[in-house]
Phi, psi and omega in degrees: 000123181286169177288146167294152184290142174284154181265120178061033178090336177212128179294161184261019180278146179249127181246139174231142180235120175267137186078033188294341181251010181280187185301313176268325182302324179297320178296316181294318179300315179297321182297311185288342179277358184233163176296148005267014188267326190300326184290352181269003180228137175279331180216137175234110182263119181259102187273135181206153177288333182224126178268006182248002178292165179299321180292320178295320178296325178296317178292320179297323178296321178295320178295316182296324181295337178276355180067217181281358184275347184281134175275000185283142178210125174282132181230124178281129184228139170261100185293342178282348181254113183299327179292320180297313180291320179300320178295321181294333182261005180296124179080006182281138177264319183233129180239124178250123182255115182243027175291156174281183190285347185259043179286132177302147183300324181295329177290316176300320178297320179294324177296314179303315181296316182293322178299313183289315183299323183264004177054044176298138187271323184232133179234123174251099183286173179280096175246271173054052180191238184279142173293106188292346177294342183267354183283121184249017177228161181267100177245129191306314186299320180282326177297317180294324177297315179297318180296323179297313181296317178300317180296321181295317180293315181295318181296329181274002181071025179079007183268353183274126175273121180253135177236113180261119184257116179257119188246358188072208179282147170294132180302322182289351181272359178295118181174201186302320185294338177254017173097006182256087182268085183291322183303320181260002177067037180227124172251139183236128177250138172264106188085198186301133176272010188250359176284139171298142180233127181286131174228137179222131178290148182300324178296324178288323175299319180298313180296319179296321179294318177298315178300313183292327176299317181288313182296327185283334183264339183280126184305327184284345185232351187303321182292343181279348183261115179282172176293317183254117184241123178253131175223164173194155176277318174200165185223064176281157172277169177297324177299319179291322178297322175302316179297318178301315183292320179298320179293320183293320187256352177064035182212146181292137176241132180275134178255116178254145182238120175275145179289119185293324182293318178293320179300313181293320180301317180295319179295318181292317182293330180267002182051046188289139171248023179286100185303317183299314181295323179292315183291329176294321176296313182298326177297319180285349175262000178085012184282349176259017177270101181257014188292328183276327181230109179203174186232033179300321182287333176294313185275335185212067185302124179053028181054037182282343179262324175199165177262123179299135176274130184262163176298318181301315178296319180301316180289319179299330180274004177092029184291339175248138182307136182295151176292152178292000000 
């Protein structure tokens, strides 16, 4: 699906990004400030707690290089102050939230209030991971996310269009923390190592978010964007990733499999909110398999906007620390 046409060379939509200088937010901010996305917004507000950080200066440099033609503007916001956030969202059409999962409740409440007060039309909350419709246990971080989205929709009187973007694992996160111990030549799967697992590079997530922001606000394409959007760059299994790594490093890697039932039992009995342990379990249960139902063609038809970066390419480029 091509982009809807800009009006008079530049669309009149106003975009705001919270967490614009964070780990993922910086990628999204850079994406929307550049072609082919920038021309679809009259104003792009990059919200941050500090406009003097290294990341903020990097964005300001990108804005400055465009001269007077850039719609980008860094705005310092106190998210704990409802008036500060409300002012930052005045006149905004699309709001992208790139905060991490441990946002204080008062900040989430302020976001809900600001969205409704300013009649924001499209909200992309901070998801960028597991499709939460598949979660069959009560884990605090996901429960709070669901409650936040429900509150935002209710506060807006049902007029807010919400787009939840599920990206699987960040491609750059492949490493020891997800069971890939390259240094010792041991990969560990919790449950089956043969389920496809969605991985998406942050740059690709950024491009997809920019695309969805535009498609969701434009009258000619808004209905084509569902509430739940699944994307991925590639979906290899842990067994396949092991093969990629062995080829890259020319050394045998041992694949160990943890019992998923025992792993889950321990998490449930301890009432664990350990996100990492839960997502490793869900990967071994097949919950990160987006191959049958996804929206890759909606956001990037025939890879005409960008080429998805794959796990295999990431490893070939040295994405996992080399074996000794």
